[in-house]
Residue, then its C-alpha position, 0 to 999 in steps of 0.5 A: m493501485l498501479k496495476g494497469k496504469k499507463i505511466a509516462l516517465y520523464v527523466t531529466g538531467g541530474i545525478a539521481v538519474y541512476k536511481v530512477v532506473d530502480l524506480m521504473r522497475t518498481l513501477i513495472k513490478a507493481g503492474a504499471e506499463v511504463k514508457v520513458a522520455m529523456t532530456e539530452s542532459a539525462t542521457q549523459f548520466v544513464s544511456p537510453l538503452t538501459f531504460q529501453v531494455l528494462s521498460k521493453s519500450a522505445v525511449y523518446t529523446n528527440t522532438f524532431s525524430e518523427d518515425d511515424p507519419e501518422r502521429v506527432n510523437h510528443i503529443y502521442f506520448a502525452d495523450w497515451a499516459d494515465l499519469a506523468i512522473v518527472a524524476p528527477l525534476t531538476a531546477n532547469t526543467l522545473a523552471k521550464l514547466a512553471n513558465g510553459i517553455a517547450d524546447n525539448f521532447v520532455s518539456s513539450a510533452l509535459l506542456a501537452s499533458t492533460c493527465p495528473v503530473f507527479t514530480i520528484p525534485a532533486m538538486n543542490e540545497h542552494m538551488w532548492e532554496n533559491q527564491a526563484t525555485q521556490a516560486n516555481i514550485e508554488t506555481l506548479r502546486g497551484r496548477q495541481m501538479y504534485v511536487m515532492n519535498p526532497d530528502e535531506g542527506f549526503l549530496a553529490e557535492g560532498y556535503s549534507g543538505k536538502g535536495r537529495f532524491p527521496a527514498q523510494e519507499r516514500i516516493v511510492d507512498e506519496l505516489r499512491l496517495f496522489i493517485r488515490e486523491a485524484a480518483v473520483d470513483l473509489p467505492l469506499k471513499g468516506k468510509s472508515v475501515l478497521v482491520t486486525a492482523g497477526g497472531t497475538k502473543e500471551r506472555i508466560d514470562p518476559v521471554r516466553f509466550i504462547s502464540n500461533d503461526s499467523s504472519g499477519k500478511m492477510g490482514h495487512a493486505v486487507a488494510e492496503a486494499a481498503w485504503e486503495s478503495g478510498a477508505k480511512v483505514t486503521l490497522i490493529t496488528a500483532s505482526s511486525l510487518d511494515v505498514s504504509e504511512n498512509i494507514t493509521v497503525a496500532r501495534v498490540e501484543s496480547a488478545e487483551e490489548m487487541y480487544d481494547a484497541v478494537s473496542s475503542r474504535f469499533d463504534s466509529s467504523d463502517a467495517l471491521v475485518m477481524a483477520a487477526a489470529v487471536s489466542d483463545y486462552s492466556p495464562e492466568t498469571a504471567s511471571p514478572h521474571k524469567m522462570k527457571k527450568q523445572d521437572q514439571l510445570t503447570i500453567t493455568f489458562k483463562k479464556n480471552p475475550d471473544i472480540l468478533k462475538e462482542m462486536g457482533n452483538r454491538k454492531h448496528s445494521s449499517q456496519c459490516l463485520v467480517g471474520f476469519a475461520a482458520e480450520t483443518d477439517n469440517i470447514e463448512v460446518y465450523a464456518n457456518k456456525k461461526l457466521k451465526e454465533k458471531k452475528a457476522d456478515l461474512i466469514v472468510a474460511n480457509d484450510v490451514g492444514k496445507k503447507d502451500r496456503g494459509f499461515n506464513v505464506d503469500k498465497n491462500e485459498v478461501i471460501f466466503f460464507s454469508q447469510a444471503r449467498e451460497p458459499q463462494i470459493i476463491q481459488l488459490k492465489e496471492k493474498t493481495e488479490i484475495a484481500k481485494d475480493i474481500i474489500d469488493w464484497i464489503s464495498e458492495f455490502l456497504n453501498 
């Protein structure tokens, strides 16, 4: 979502400036191109050179430093950006934005900006709660600028209160939501996507279970890609991986729990992506107590519900059903068989016998099998990129 975005980062003079350095690095790592402008006060906390070296771009600080006669720098800077971020937003700069004051490079460029503006306030609790500050915040929000609420915590003044620069994870979540809501051409906007992930655990006793090597990374990546494409996403996961607050999550453990979670939500979903590695069998009975060591142990298994097959029998023509086939040999034969038997629209097949792809790693190589097209090979790459290919396929199918 941030990849390819041109972000104008406006840094103003608060103690939280040092945290903005790390935020900038996160934006760059996510694929954004970042240019920085700083108020004179901000340069008292962190040198412009720090931002320049890490962004690999000149830092703007002086409205009257016009080194290129072909352009006016603060107007060029404002026009260049797809998105403006103000971090930290001090009470002083907040007041200037609310009242249209342009007395430095940052406030002048922001006044000239026509792109979406996302602001991250940080200040003393009493300054935050002041009636003037709250009125200025409402003014900005009334102009469709995004104003985060600061965190509560230990402040620079030596006591706890509201006004702390927000945790980076929350900043990124809210920023992505802001970008998504500002977009007008998202292919899955208004659609509901259900995704499963992780390897289910079938209990033998309270401390032992049978499972598989699935990490859940693929399913979690698909859920994120679906959300970025505008969908309302529910992720049913047997994995312990973190999930963005923007995605509804249901944590499950066993195949039975996953079946119940999928079955109750399937009819109201436009697409189901069964990326989970669901155990085919589970013990007929699980001991309520830890089993003691024995010379011989026999466990009788029962077959678990075939979630993909049942949803294939239930789905209507406007729904999209995607399954995965994790194989070690005869991939095409087994994938095509699964495609027909499960009545799926797409089977994503991969060879899990290779150590550099598939289970428990960040990369994969897959083949798309569908009824209407020839098999499509997706060469080895990051699972996050494969997830986008899957969502693109679903978007085309549904639209």
